[in-house]
Every structure is written in structure tokens, then in C-alpha cells.
N, C-alpha and C positions, 0 to 999 in steps of 0.2 A: 249623531255619529258621522264622522267624516270617512272612516275606512269602510270600504265595501268588501263584502264576503264573496270570494270567488269559489268556484267549484270546478271539478273535472269529471269526465265520464267514469262511472263505476265500471271497473274492468270485469266484474262478474255480476251483472244485474239479475241473472237467473238464480243466484245463490243467496240465501240469507247468511250473513256473517256480521259480526259485531266489531266496530271500531271503538277503541277506548283512548281518549285524548285527555291528558292532564295538563292544566295550566297552573302550576304551583306558585306563580308570582303575581296573582291577580291583585290589583290595587284600585280602589275607588275612594271617594271622600264621603264622610258622614254629612248628610244634608243639614243636620242640626248644628254640628260643631265645626265643620270644615276640616276636621282632623282626618288623617288617612286611615282607611280600613284595608286590611290585608287578608288574603285567603287563597284558597285553591278552588278552581273551577274544574270539575270533571265532566267530560262529555262522553256519553256512551250511546252509540246509535247503530242501527241497521240501515245501511244506505238503500235508497231507491235507485233512480237512474244516475244520480250524481253523488260525489263525495266532496267534503270540505277541503279546500286547499289550505295547507297549514300556514304558509307565510301570510296570507290575507287574514287568517284567524288571529295570528299573533298581533298584527296591526289593529285589528278590530278590538281585541282585548285591551291593548294599550290606550285606546280612546277612553276607556273608563277611568283612567288614572286621575283626571281632573274633573270628573263628573260627580256632583253630589247626588247620591242615590242610595236608598235603603237596600239591604241585602235581598229582601224578598222581591223588590222591584227589579233589581239587577239580574237575579237568577231567572225570573220570568221573562224579562226582555231578551236575554241571551237565547232562551229556548225559542221564543217567537221569531227572532231574527234568523236563527240557524234553520228552523223549520221552513221559513219563507225562502231561504237561500237554496236549500238542497232537497226539500221534500222527502225526508227519510221515512222508512216504514215505521220505525220506532225510534224514540230518542229520550234519554234521561239526562238532565243536567243537575249536578249536585254542587252547591256552593257551600264550602266548609270554611268558615271565617274564624280568624284568630281571636282568641279570648280578649275581651276588654272589660275591665272592672270585674273580673272573675266569672264572666259569662261568655260561653262560646256558642255559636249558632251554626246550624246546618240547615240548608233549604234544598229540598228535592222537588223538581218539577218534571212531569212526564208527558210525552206526546206519543200516541194519542191518549188524551186524558180519559179518566173513567167517570 
């Protein structure tokens, strides 16, 4: 991935609050067929000392456009990268992918895991 994730200081690190980000135009490529995959990535997190800067997040998500990656791998990689960037108290990533061949898929990953 070429785009780096940027953060900014949490304006209220003393308070637990949730940030909910939707990326409704997520695109990647099927690693088997090379065809485009479409979906929505939803990011819900309670920030620690830093928050995710949205412009850098947009460019980070765009980097998946030409990457051949399975839904499960993409969703887990997004969680790993965002946790590494901003060290949230809690984070859930939901990948809801458009139906293909009559099958739709959602992948949910959580930090900290159980």
C-alpha cells in the first residue's frame, strides 16, 4: 500500500466516545478472476490518544482498487493497519460486499479480539 494513514490528537482522550466512518464505495479486485469487487467498509472505534485523519483514510482505501485480495483478507488487513496507525481502545471493521452470483458476504473483525 502506497498511501499512509495519518492521525491527529484526540481532542477528548479522557472520554470514551465512538467514531463511526462509512466508506460506501470500497473497491478491490477478485484475486481469482481479476474482476472488480464492490462493497462498503464501516469503521467504528473508540479512539485512544489519536484519531484517524479522513483524507488519508480515503487515499488508503483507494489503494485497494487495483489490489487482488479476498474479502476476508482485506477486512482483516484494514483492521490491522488502522490499529497500528491510531491505537484505538476498541475498533470494529465491517466489510459488506455486493452480491455476486446470488451470494453476498459480510466480514466483521474486532479489536481487541476475544
